[in-house]
Steps between C-alpha positions, in 0.01 A plus 500: 500500500277620785434872535477481880785496750642152569282383788588323820300182563375369834314169487325408826379140504270398784490134600153337495299825503160472337333722241215561743729630776548839330223758533601659169401170330234381742300789649349258753839394637511523878875560482532869419819519295529878494860512378436259213185692418705820479750336264209380284351850493832626368529226240320206341326202660457178302185295546600196290864446598649156560804323636614217275460255786287461810806452724820686590815370331359462149341846506833657599683317223262643241516853639878515470550301178196583286454127446221273617604310812415156362767543233759479779608183680231564762189335357288508817517614860751745647861520613611438858767664707783282370378464140739560208444800271211505256620789282721351231860613473538770234128577476409867469309640796344838565796574727770395253336699221467816708854468635625488142296816449697672777265441794602430857308182583399361838280223634378535858274231642386145437691336214342151479661420166770275637876534518794276578598513865861453599549141608744320726776290348262206475298709258801547273477128425163552333255458786233769474372405846835572664486740797485868413801714581326822604834682513553441127368701207190394310516457123255576220293722724369850433843657441568245226183578302527878472472652846786715633370461854287256694371490854239248594395145568523180299131411482172563680516614860363163614774301321844441656781588518417821685798717409553829323723500193678818392618495140641143487567417864294434816525780754531253788535126553197326658562416863189300589195313367165673539199275554202493266232758570133421432195708407507828308851561636612179331862428418691175457771370727849595391830678567482868591775759534540730803417813298169359371157548657193419290290796610779745414564373147250727320615812694866409439448451128309829482791683662740345248278604208469856629875517548558393139258767375671766711845405369388495139294819512815709537653351183440569133477128422150348466419206728289185508378374836329160500331481841330160551338513845463197730147617593211441550617137454540283810622549763234770527677731743394865496701719732339672799373817324292287261368234735120534508513804271302355208192387690515166317758251625877476523525445122319827435733668748801366308351633176484842665869471581572419135298808408710704742821373336371624164420834660852529639651428158274758337589756770871436442463572130321824582757595764787456254317676217497201265131408489456624143809315382408165655278218380339354812334161456309306763369149447480153659652167401170308518166499678434494872585185697245309710734566794334842516193316642220567255231411754620768741525755224164408352339552841595869483413534131851493356580292190866491391411324173228761429243342263743245360491126557783331688816630659877448503614179323184474283452523125186703572513880484552536874829318463669730251294819448692751706508871585715712270559873530742704288590862571728705276384861518664620177350218290212316670176704531395550860193316625483275193358147487611235252269205428730322251628155590858548616763274651799547730716324240480824301748701710810421295348591163358817652842609630658425163229701323544796734863520393428460131668160473394159372519169679737241358334183373606297804371736770156603626330239281160561660533869588286771338564870555236670712627847411209573261262418787692719743479791255134420434567492125214439260512142375294228337451201727718356774879513491517135605369232263446271799639440848606171656432428868649222713397341831709345774459146365607602150155533345468739206242758405470735203317832508403655169254788509181395675594133499708310753590137434626295796670172418401322819183376665521707818702770670845357429577633845366518853131587465215263421503299280863416565703272271416136561175333611307830528536539120420140404152569361578835335580578135876503436496862378318817598395793282366820651358814342642758739290780353184322612639289786790664680451256789576199277187309600368374161732272305417553130744249349219280370319797344795648309721215373645720223621755757655221707678361195628841387636596843651157555684526168624850585627385839672204334666737254627721782649199673661346193640829365673590824343844479161675476626817330610542136849372426700186431416190702699447819574196714328451834729424795524186705356152459206501261174388651278605211447139392325448834238761412224301336359806328814598306399483135731350234 
């Protein structure tokens, strides 16, 4: 059992914020993230941390379940505002585990993992496309997978319907259709409720998160707050105090507002005297989106992807290498840097380890405890044997030490060379030595066929076994598409 006091846990997940946006990770960042820098100075920054996927929904699935996203029914792409739930019924999540451990659990923010909306009577006859009854309760949402409380939105802030949901019910029924907005303030056409205004969503969610912290701070019970922000994802809408404040563009301004949110959370912990008893984690679900306008940012010397190739949606490092900061004053050494390869899928195993428990065989199949890294324990080698990455089109990659094998000819995403004709003349796989070529410019697959074969076999094993950690084999969920992967070995 742990020798420290049972800690609170606050997990702040930015949406599309790049590694290079934080000055504590990129000293040349033009966006001066002073609050995030302060959290990093009080804790540990990770220089080789990764989301499991280069896009939103799959990354969030892995964070909460400890299972690679491609083991779920979602094999590529993301959920939409009316999508059914991705988290399987009965599956352990970080929230359900901690609630069993006596925690008060809350999710405030962007869910984007699907739920079942209430439907009109037509829907009761089996038509998923039946009109939504916004006065009815949702099912299999956050409060059905371990959270006591929820306040937030169904998906990204640019995806309808534009309504707040509290616990399992919309706070108001939409009363009009809002037209599509173009440019950096992009959102899609759709129904919107009278209590919803896009620019106020981040401030409103922040108020809800601070209120939860204030309520819980007065109690003896530990708490878990999962706080997935809708920013700096589109619509890029910084409020007035941040407009023009970064000296870059409106995306940089929105990043500053995200930084301010982190500062307000940290200040609340200090105000209530619970800083030492709280694990504070900040990270992002994937790399920066091209909607940030890389040309504008490059003109002022700012690079959200830092030195990494690609961006959101890509199999390249810029798609899934993300900022990660962990502060826990009684355990994590202040000002520390961790260079080990880590993954956001590791949260569940880490929480279980903190409480001296073991994961059951059918939970957290890809999750590895980061607690030894947080404590800066002496160790031989990396805690993770290898790490699987996934792009928006369902392309796979395996990282093992210095080597990264990508099972596609191009980006698997939105940057050049994109899937299709741009990849026609390229080798079908890519192998990069990240120690010598962090920018992924020299494909070494022809020079190291034995490395390609070894990593391909390991990736195949991970897929077939239904897990990448020790334990009995498990079944993957949903329709199998492995036979469509030409590289799967017998």
